[in-house]
C-alpha beads as a LAMMPS data file, in Angstrom:
LAMMPS data file: protein, C-alpha beads

362 atoms
361 bonds

1 atom types
1 bond types

-500.0 500.0 xlo xhi
-500.0 500.0 ylo yhi
-500.0 500.0 zlo zhi

Masses

1 110.0

Atoms # bond

1 1 1 0.109 0.075 0.073
2 1 1 2.802 2.478 0.797
3 1 1 5.156 3.843 -1.388
4 1 1 8.696 5.005 -0.590
5 1 1 8.106 8.995 -1.034
6 1 1 10.151 9.881 -3.991
7 1 1 11.471 6.902 -5.164
8 1 1 12.191 6.694 -9.388
9 1 1 10.401 3.726 -10.601
10 1 1 14.064 2.907 -12.724
11 1 1 15.901 -0.423 -11.416
12 1 1 19.645 1.043 -11.898
13 1 1 21.615 2.675 -8.750
14 1 1 20.802 6.084 -8.852
15 1 1 23.438 8.808 -9.441
16 1 1 22.144 10.265 -6.121
17 1 1 20.432 9.044 -3.531
18 1 1 18.656 11.213 -0.385
19 1 1 17.060 9.467 2.359
20 1 1 15.166 10.979 5.540
21 1 1 17.125 14.229 4.884
22 1 1 16.364 16.231 8.128
23 1 1 18.021 20.030 8.474
24 1 1 17.720 21.890 11.402
25 1 1 18.592 25.593 12.408
26 1 1 18.884 25.940 15.895
27 1 1 18.196 29.514 17.362
28 1 1 17.756 31.034 20.700
29 1 1 14.279 31.088 20.444
30 1 1 13.456 27.602 18.585
31 1 1 14.329 25.099 16.034
32 1 1 13.703 25.424 12.350
33 1 1 13.119 22.176 10.704
34 1 1 13.777 23.510 7.305
35 1 1 14.264 20.075 5.667
36 1 1 12.265 17.246 7.556
37 1 1 12.677 13.644 6.386
38 1 1 12.949 14.177 2.689
39 1 1 13.837 11.332 0.602
40 1 1 14.259 10.928 -3.325
41 1 1 16.403 9.601 -5.905
42 1 1 18.178 11.188 -9.589
43 1 1 19.449 8.519 -11.993
44 1 1 21.903 8.879 -14.596
45 1 1 20.512 11.585 -17.387
46 1 1 17.357 12.339 -15.654
47 1 1 16.021 15.736 -14.638
48 1 1 14.138 15.644 -11.047
49 1 1 12.302 18.844 -10.390
50 1 1 11.354 19.876 -6.834
51 1 1 8.648 22.961 -6.681
52 1 1 7.122 24.614 -4.270
53 1 1 6.386 27.980 -2.731
54 1 1 9.179 30.116 -1.185
55 1 1 10.123 29.049 2.401
56 1 1 8.945 25.535 1.322
57 1 1 12.880 24.270 2.039
58 1 1 13.793 23.636 -1.690
59 1 1 17.013 25.542 -1.702
60 1 1 17.972 24.443 1.926
61 1 1 17.762 20.908 0.403
62 1 1 20.311 21.750 -2.440
63 1 1 22.775 23.324 0.032
64 1 1 22.540 19.992 2.426
65 1 1 23.481 18.193 -0.632
66 1 1 26.168 20.355 -1.374
67 1 1 27.471 20.491 1.951
68 1 1 26.856 23.970 2.255
69 1 1 25.049 24.332 5.506
70 1 1 26.679 26.421 8.066
71 1 1 25.798 27.058 11.855
72 1 1 23.125 27.511 13.310
73 1 1 22.184 24.871 10.821
74 1 1 22.926 21.022 10.658
75 1 1 21.889 17.936 8.889
76 1 1 20.851 15.465 11.422
77 1 1 22.031 11.977 12.227
78 1 1 19.868 9.481 10.232
79 1 1 20.112 11.313 7.158
80 1 1 21.520 10.074 4.123
81 1 1 23.255 11.704 0.808
82 1 1 24.787 9.378 -1.197
83 1 1 26.278 10.158 -4.718
84 1 1 27.817 7.675 -6.730
85 1 1 27.199 5.302 -3.814
86 1 1 29.754 7.535 -1.320
87 1 1 27.775 8.629 1.830
88 1 1 28.494 12.300 1.557
89 1 1 27.274 12.946 5.110
90 1 1 30.405 11.505 6.601
91 1 1 32.888 13.711 4.379
92 1 1 35.009 16.306 5.889
93 1 1 35.127 19.778 4.839
94 1 1 38.487 19.077 2.454
95 1 1 36.617 15.718 0.735
96 1 1 33.859 17.807 -0.031
97 1 1 35.938 20.407 -1.843
98 1 1 36.585 17.500 -4.069
99 1 1 33.135 16.479 -4.900
100 1 1 31.732 20.176 -5.400
101 1 1 32.048 21.253 -8.935
102 1 1 33.921 18.223 -10.518
103 1 1 31.212 15.693 -9.017
104 1 1 28.514 17.784 -8.279
105 1 1 27.736 21.500 -9.967
106 1 1 25.223 24.099 -8.836
107 1 1 23.818 27.246 -10.642
108 1 1 22.373 29.603 -8.558
109 1 1 19.241 31.986 -9.248
110 1 1 21.279 35.208 -9.694
111 1 1 24.308 34.959 -12.025
112 1 1 25.192 38.680 -10.926
113 1 1 26.254 37.195 -7.255
114 1 1 28.089 33.975 -8.839
115 1 1 30.741 35.619 -10.765
116 1 1 33.038 37.888 -9.438
117 1 1 32.677 41.384 -10.898
118 1 1 36.415 42.147 -10.997
119 1 1 37.699 39.584 -12.918
120 1 1 36.814 39.073 -16.671
121 1 1 34.426 35.992 -17.502
122 1 1 37.251 34.401 -19.368
123 1 1 40.010 34.519 -15.986
124 1 1 36.845 33.065 -14.014
125 1 1 36.294 30.226 -16.560
126 1 1 39.981 29.436 -16.644
127 1 1 40.296 29.716 -13.105
128 1 1 37.824 26.662 -12.773
129 1 1 39.833 24.765 -15.322
130 1 1 43.022 25.295 -13.622
131 1 1 41.547 23.938 -10.280
132 1 1 39.503 21.296 -11.519
133 1 1 41.381 20.026 -14.822
134 1 1 44.929 21.199 -14.409
135 1 1 44.499 23.425 -17.882
136 1 1 46.477 26.361 -18.127
137 1 1 47.771 28.925 -21.057
138 1 1 46.801 28.609 -24.445
139 1 1 44.761 25.107 -23.807
140 1 1 42.772 26.845 -21.221
141 1 1 42.075 29.693 -23.217
142 1 1 40.875 27.407 -26.377
143 1 1 38.736 24.984 -23.430
144 1 1 37.319 28.547 -22.274
145 1 1 36.126 29.628 -25.836
146 1 1 34.756 26.231 -26.588
147 1 1 32.681 26.099 -23.883
148 1 1 31.017 29.581 -24.327
149 1 1 30.397 28.453 -27.691
150 1 1 28.642 25.351 -26.121
151 1 1 26.608 27.692 -24.214
152 1 1 25.423 29.265 -27.160
153 1 1 27.133 32.759 -26.339
154 1 1 28.514 34.498 -29.825
155 1 1 31.839 35.824 -30.502
156 1 1 33.218 33.790 -27.893
157 1 1 37.067 34.523 -27.828
158 1 1 36.177 38.255 -27.741
159 1 1 33.338 37.875 -24.886
160 1 1 36.332 36.159 -23.165
161 1 1 37.850 39.309 -21.989
162 1 1 34.498 40.950 -21.004
163 1 1 33.426 41.628 -17.521
164 1 1 30.266 40.313 -15.922
165 1 1 28.343 43.694 -16.250
166 1 1 29.213 43.611 -19.880
167 1 1 26.928 40.466 -20.382
168 1 1 23.158 40.636 -20.448
169 1 1 21.178 38.504 -17.710
170 1 1 20.458 35.506 -19.977
171 1 1 24.227 35.670 -21.050
172 1 1 25.702 35.875 -17.473
173 1 1 23.672 32.712 -16.618
174 1 1 24.953 30.674 -19.913
175 1 1 28.599 32.412 -18.676
176 1 1 27.673 30.759 -14.942
177 1 1 26.801 27.260 -16.772
178 1 1 30.201 27.291 -18.768
179 1 1 31.787 27.621 -15.374
180 1 1 30.172 24.817 -14.088
181 1 1 31.033 22.550 -17.210
182 1 1 34.526 23.586 -17.017
183 1 1 34.442 21.428 -13.658
184 1 1 33.265 18.853 -15.951
185 1 1 30.503 17.594 -13.457
186 1 1 28.276 14.728 -13.793
187 1 1 25.709 15.910 -11.292
188 1 1 23.836 19.487 -11.978
189 1 1 21.833 21.135 -9.092
190 1 1 19.990 24.192 -10.593
191 1 1 18.458 26.630 -7.900
192 1 1 15.967 28.733 -9.752
193 1 1 18.224 29.411 -12.537
194 1 1 15.366 31.081 -14.726
195 1 1 13.719 32.889 -12.237
196 1 1 15.598 36.577 -13.039
197 1 1 15.261 36.042 -16.679
198 1 1 12.232 36.919 -19.028
199 1 1 10.079 34.520 -20.578
200 1 1 12.238 33.989 -23.853
201 1 1 15.506 34.115 -22.186
202 1 1 14.178 31.268 -19.668
203 1 1 13.009 28.987 -22.810
204 1 1 16.576 29.612 -23.970
205 1 1 17.981 28.540 -20.848
206 1 1 15.818 25.761 -20.495
207 1 1 16.587 24.249 -24.019
208 1 1 20.489 24.862 -23.544
209 1 1 19.893 22.900 -20.152
210 1 1 18.377 19.816 -22.436
211 1 1 20.767 19.982 -25.172
212 1 1 23.798 19.895 -22.591
213 1 1 22.002 17.337 -20.564
214 1 1 21.976 15.133 -23.874
215 1 1 25.230 15.854 -24.780
216 1 1 27.169 15.111 -21.550
217 1 1 24.847 12.637 -19.802
218 1 1 24.152 15.213 -16.959
219 1 1 21.745 14.343 -14.306
220 1 1 19.944 17.336 -13.119
221 1 1 18.201 18.168 -9.941
222 1 1 16.109 21.549 -10.955
223 1 1 14.297 23.532 -7.911
224 1 1 11.773 26.342 -8.990
225 1 1 8.414 27.814 -7.865
226 1 1 7.237 27.620 -11.098
227 1 1 5.067 25.053 -12.268
228 1 1 5.324 25.926 -16.256
229 1 1 9.282 25.664 -15.998
230 1 1 8.897 22.125 -14.057
231 1 1 6.347 20.852 -16.945
232 1 1 8.989 22.069 -19.637
233 1 1 12.432 20.706 -17.831
234 1 1 11.422 17.535 -15.550
235 1 1 10.916 14.102 -16.019
236 1 1 9.783 13.456 -12.534
237 1 1 8.351 16.175 -10.022
238 1 1 8.720 16.406 -6.330
239 1 1 6.243 18.744 -4.836
240 1 1 7.892 20.295 -1.436
241 1 1 5.748 21.930 1.408
242 1 1 6.929 23.414 4.728
243 1 1 10.248 20.911 4.615
244 1 1 8.461 18.257 3.625
245 1 1 7.986 16.222 -0.125
246 1 1 4.140 15.603 -0.043
247 1 1 3.757 14.207 -3.484
248 1 1 6.023 12.997 -6.025
249 1 1 5.231 11.522 -9.435
250 1 1 6.463 11.541 -13.501
251 1 1 5.928 14.850 -14.679
252 1 1 2.813 14.216 -17.108
253 1 1 1.418 11.901 -14.486
254 1 1 1.469 14.715 -11.799
255 1 1 -0.045 17.240 -14.191
256 1 1 -2.873 15.063 -15.379
257 1 1 -3.736 13.621 -12.232
258 1 1 -2.772 15.743 -9.298
259 1 1 -3.803 14.048 -5.959
260 1 1 -2.368 16.185 -3.296
261 1 1 -4.591 19.349 -2.464
262 1 1 -1.477 21.737 -2.325
263 1 1 -0.337 20.533 -5.528
264 1 1 -3.991 20.943 -7.162
265 1 1 -3.980 24.329 -5.967
266 1 1 -0.354 24.914 -7.494
267 1 1 -1.605 23.772 -10.559
268 1 1 -4.995 26.045 -10.649
269 1 1 -2.803 29.350 -9.856
270 1 1 -1.128 28.677 -13.426
271 1 1 -2.417 31.675 -15.702
272 1 1 -4.451 30.174 -18.680
273 1 1 -5.757 27.107 -16.838
274 1 1 -9.016 28.447 -16.152
275 1 1 -11.989 28.599 -18.020
276 1 1 -12.865 31.957 -19.719
277 1 1 -14.283 34.430 -17.355
278 1 1 -13.007 32.419 -14.033
279 1 1 -10.875 34.260 -11.525
280 1 1 -7.098 32.905 -10.839
281 1 1 -7.278 30.591 -8.355
282 1 1 -5.283 31.445 -5.133
283 1 1 -4.037 29.142 -2.119
284 1 1 -4.709 31.627 0.749
285 1 1 -2.599 32.013 3.606
286 1 1 1.530 31.413 3.791
287 1 1 3.658 28.487 4.336
288 1 1 4.411 28.093 7.844
289 1 1 7.764 27.818 9.506
290 1 1 8.104 24.476 10.810
291 1 1 9.386 25.052 14.257
292 1 1 8.693 21.374 15.597
293 1 1 9.001 18.060 14.520
294 1 1 5.508 17.217 12.018
295 1 1 2.689 15.841 14.320
296 1 1 0.180 16.851 11.839
297 1 1 -0.282 17.814 8.386
298 1 1 1.295 21.350 7.883
299 1 1 -1.257 21.848 5.061
300 1 1 -4.024 21.654 6.986
301 1 1 -4.817 25.512 7.761
302 1 1 -4.625 26.268 3.981
303 1 1 -6.645 23.425 3.033
304 1 1 -10.103 23.258 1.444
305 1 1 -10.104 19.411 1.964
306 1 1 -9.021 19.591 5.391
307 1 1 -10.812 17.706 8.310
308 1 1 -10.381 17.549 12.322
309 1 1 -7.769 14.681 12.277
310 1 1 -5.496 16.539 9.888
311 1 1 -4.828 18.800 12.912
312 1 1 -3.552 15.431 14.792
313 1 1 -2.299 13.287 12.572
314 1 1 1.089 13.577 10.563
315 1 1 0.236 12.173 7.032
316 1 1 2.767 9.345 5.300
317 1 1 3.193 8.644 1.622
318 1 1 1.079 6.534 0.028
319 1 1 0.925 5.208 -3.680
320 1 1 -2.057 6.602 -5.288
321 1 1 -1.736 4.893 -8.706
322 1 1 -1.624 1.324 -10.112
323 1 1 2.162 1.350 -11.053
324 1 1 3.066 2.759 -7.928
325 1 1 5.431 5.611 -9.075
326 1 1 2.793 8.251 -8.066
327 1 1 2.705 9.334 -4.340
328 1 1 1.055 11.638 -1.997
329 1 1 1.297 12.614 1.627
330 1 1 -2.055 12.971 2.479
331 1 1 -5.058 11.722 4.692
332 1 1 -7.216 11.511 1.440
333 1 1 -5.730 8.451 1.010
334 1 1 -5.756 5.537 0.388
335 1 1 -9.082 6.403 -1.371
336 1 1 -10.484 2.720 -0.980
337 1 1 -10.019 2.515 2.669
338 1 1 -12.683 4.014 5.280
339 1 1 -11.804 7.433 7.001
340 1 1 -11.383 5.324 10.065
341 1 1 -8.710 3.170 8.515
342 1 1 -6.996 5.678 6.968
343 1 1 -6.551 7.405 10.069
344 1 1 -5.535 4.508 11.711
345 1 1 -3.077 3.740 9.095
346 1 1 -1.409 7.079 8.760
347 1 1 -1.171 7.370 12.786
348 1 1 1.057 3.792 12.507
349 1 1 3.276 5.327 9.884
350 1 1 3.535 8.718 11.634
351 1 1 4.028 7.180 15.339
352 1 1 7.424 5.351 14.089
353 1 1 8.634 8.696 12.576
354 1 1 7.896 10.569 15.807
355 1 1 10.093 7.918 17.949
356 1 1 12.802 8.605 15.311
357 1 1 12.954 12.251 15.570
358 1 1 12.928 12.089 19.191
359 1 1 15.837 9.828 18.764
360 1 1 17.598 12.342 16.678
361 1 1 17.155 15.027 18.669
362 1 1 18.017 13.916 22.120

Bonds

1 1 1 2
2 1 2 3
3 1 3 4
4 1 4 5
5 1 5 6
6 1 6 7
7 1 7 8
8 1 8 9
9 1 9 10
10 1 10 11
11 1 11 12
12 1 12 13
13 1 13 14
14 1 14 15
15 1 15 16
16 1 16 17
17 1 17 18
18 1 18 19
19 1 19 20
20 1 20 21
21 1 21 22
22 1 22 23
23 1 23 24
24 1 24 25
25 1 25 26
26 1 26 27
27 1 27 28
28 1 28 29
29 1 29 30
30 1 30 31
31 1 31 32
32 1 32 33
33 1 33 34
34 1 34 35
35 1 35 36
36 1 36 37
37 1 37 38
38 1 38 39
39 1 39 40
40 1 40 41
41 1 41 42
42 1 42 43
43 1 43 44
44 1 44 45
45 1 45 46
46 1 46 47
47 1 47 48
48 1 48 49
49 1 49 50
50 1 50 51
51 1 51 52
52 1 52 53
53 1 53 54
54 1 54 55
55 1 55 56
56 1 56 57
57 1 57 58
58 1 58 59
59 1 59 60
60 1 60 61
61 1 61 62
62 1 62 63
63 1 63 64
64 1 64 65
65 1 65 66
66 1 66 67
67 1 67 68
68 1 68 69
69 1 69 70
70 1 70 71
71 1 71 72
72 1 72 73
73 1 73 74
74 1 74 75
75 1 75 76
76 1 76 77
77 1 77 78
78 1 78 79
79 1 79 80
80 1 80 81
81 1 81 82
82 1 82 83
83 1 83 84
84 1 84 85
85 1 85 86
86 1 86 87
87 1 87 88
88 1 88 89
89 1 89 90
90 1 90 91
91 1 91 92
92 1 92 93
93 1 93 94
94 1 94 95
95 1 95 96
96 1 96 97
97 1 97 98
98 1 98 99
99 1 99 100
100 1 100 101
101 1 101 102
102 1 102 103
103 1 103 104
104 1 104 105
105 1 105 106
106 1 106 107
107 1 107 108
108 1 108 109
109 1 109 110
110 1 110 111
111 1 111 112
112 1 112 113
113 1 113 114
114 1 114 115
115 1 115 116
116 1 116 117
117 1 117 118
118 1 118 119
119 1 119 120
120 1 120 121
121 1 121 122
122 1 122 123
123 1 123 124
124 1 124 125
125 1 125 126
126 1 126 127
127 1 127 128
128 1 128 129
129 1 129 130
130 1 130 131
131 1 131 132
132 1 132 133
133 1 133 134
134 1 134 135
135 1 135 136
136 1 136 137
137 1 137 138
138 1 138 139
139 1 139 140
140 1 140 141
141 1 141 142
142 1 142 143
143 1 143 144
144 1 144 145
145 1 145 146
146 1 146 147
147 1 147 148
148 1 148 149
149 1 149 150
150 1 150 151
151 1 151 152
152 1 152 153
153 1 153 154
154 1 154 155
155 1 155 156
156 1 156 157
157 1 157 158
158 1 158 159
159 1 159 160
160 1 160 161
161 1 161 162
162 1 162 163
163 1 163 164
164 1 164 165
165 1 165 166
166 1 166 167
167 1 167 168
168 1 168 169
169 1 169 170
170 1 170 171
171 1 171 172
172 1 172 173
173 1 173 174
174 1 174 175
175 1 175 176
176 1 176 177
177 1 177 178
178 1 178 179
179 1 179 180
180 1 180 181
181 1 181 182
182 1 182 183
183 1 183 184
184 1 184 185
185 1 185 186
186 1 186 187
187 1 187 188
188 1 188 189
189 1 189 190
190 1 190 191
191 1 191 192
192 1 192 193
193 1 193 194
194 1 194 195
195 1 195 196
196 1 196 197
197 1 197 198
198 1 198 199
199 1 199 200
200 1 200 201
201 1 201 202
202 1 202 203
203 1 203 204
204 1 204 205
205 1 205 206
206 1 206 207
207 1 207 208
208 1 208 209
209 1 209 210
210 1 210 211
211 1 211 212
212 1 212 213
213 1 213 214
214 1 214 215
215 1 215 216
216 1 216 217
217 1 217 218
218 1 218 219
219 1 219 220
220 1 220 221
221 1 221 222
222 1 222 223
223 1 223 224
224 1 224 225
225 1 225 226
226 1 226 227
227 1 227 228
228 1 228 229
229 1 229 230
230 1 230 231
231 1 231 232
232 1 232 233
233 1 233 234
234 1 234 235
235 1 235 236
236 1 236 237
237 1 237 238
238 1 238 239
239 1 239 240
240 1 240 241
241 1 241 242
242 1 242 243
243 1 243 244
244 1 244 245
245 1 245 246
246 1 246 247
247 1 247 248
248 1 248 249
249 1 249 250
250 1 250 251
251 1 251 252
252 1 252 253
253 1 253 254
254 1 254 255
255 1 255 256
256 1 256 257
257 1 257 258
258 1 258 259
259 1 259 260
260 1 260 261
261 1 261 262
262 1 262 263
263 1 263 264
264 1 264 265
265 1 265 266
266 1 266 267
267 1 267 268
268 1 268 269
269 1 269 270
270 1 270 271
271 1 271 272
272 1 272 273
273 1 273 274
274 1 274 275
275 1 275 276
276 1 276 277
277 1 277 278
278 1 278 279
279 1 279 280
280 1 280 281
281 1 281 282
282 1 282 283
283 1 283 284
284 1 284 285
285 1 285 286
286 1 286 287
287 1 287 288
288 1 288 289
289 1 289 290
290 1 290 291
291 1 291 292
292 1 292 293
293 1 293 294
294 1 294 295
295 1 295 296
296 1 296 297
297 1 297 298
298 1 298 299
299 1 299 300
300 1 300 301
301 1 301 302
302 1 302 303
303 1 303 304
304 1 304 305
305 1 305 306
306 1 306 307
307 1 307 308
308 1 308 309
309 1 309 310
310 1 310 311
311 1 311 312
312 1 312 313
313 1 313 314
314 1 314 315
315 1 315 316
316 1 316 317
317 1 317 318
318 1 318 319
319 1 319 320
320 1 320 321
321 1 321 322
322 1 322 323
323 1 323 324
324 1 324 325
325 1 325 326
326 1 326 327
327 1 327 328
328 1 328 329
329 1 329 330
330 1 330 331
331 1 331 332
332 1 332 333
333 1 333 334
334 1 334 335
335 1 335 336
336 1 336 337
337 1 337 338
338 1 338 339
339 1 339 340
340 1 340 341
341 1 341 342
342 1 342 343
343 1 343 344
344 1 344 345
345 1 345 346
346 1 346 347
347 1 347 348
348 1 348 349
349 1 349 350
350 1 350 351
351 1 351 352
352 1 352 353
353 1 353 354
354 1 354 355
355 1 355 356
356 1 356 357
357 1 357 358
358 1 358 359
359 1 359 360
360 1 360 361
361 1 361 362
């Protein structure tokens, strides 16, 4: 009956496997459970999306994978992040430095902040080539030009000597991607890489990423709040809310048959999805700050389908289609069970999670 929250239906060993990831920020006033029990896989050549509103924990998930969580944040014991079978949570900072760039590259939302304004674009790409691939001099220059050409920057040899401020927003993002490719990664995390771009440039960047993925066999974790972007780029989607993944499915299945009320709300808020004359749907309220382990449905205060038990039972993932590759964490499922049986089922699962949470924070 139950489905692993976000397991891919592929059989081969995943490039990235995240299990029960919990990242907590401890402050003087409270603990913030920014990522709370997240699990998913990304396979070779696959693009997996994480989508949700601001504050849902998407970027903290990415930074956790990259080993970039600093005090007062910490990844709790019991969390697992495996890259090519290696457990990254056990790595020292020095070991992690070898993984960043050459193993896992990351493209951030604002390309202006990803580049040093006092160095030319060429210098920054050549520095990445020197550190990660040992290239210098003419060889590094030629490779830097080729990388700019790979990301469709015209007149690459001339643009190599320009500074980031001389590039448009779309060109800067292409240059940042070229810097990542200089490290020759096999896995790319894209954290809202198209948010600051207009729609036309956004489409060009998405096409570029798809072309690079096909040419280089890249695996991609793509993070965004934009369901339209997810539809365009992802093979599989994980919907995130208040630190948890609440629905997971292949992209076509998710858009055709959304199950969680939150996912339905996100899709209903996309312009153009309404019948002529209908108002754009909204989800009332804001994403809560998860300041305690989940002992109830965090979406319940905003959910149009909520009932009394949603405030007392933490939902667990269950399969919501016959193939088992679509799961949702919601007390509305399994649909074939009467309500009392559904509550008993979710309660028995969440009780085990509560014990685990207490042991981790002891």
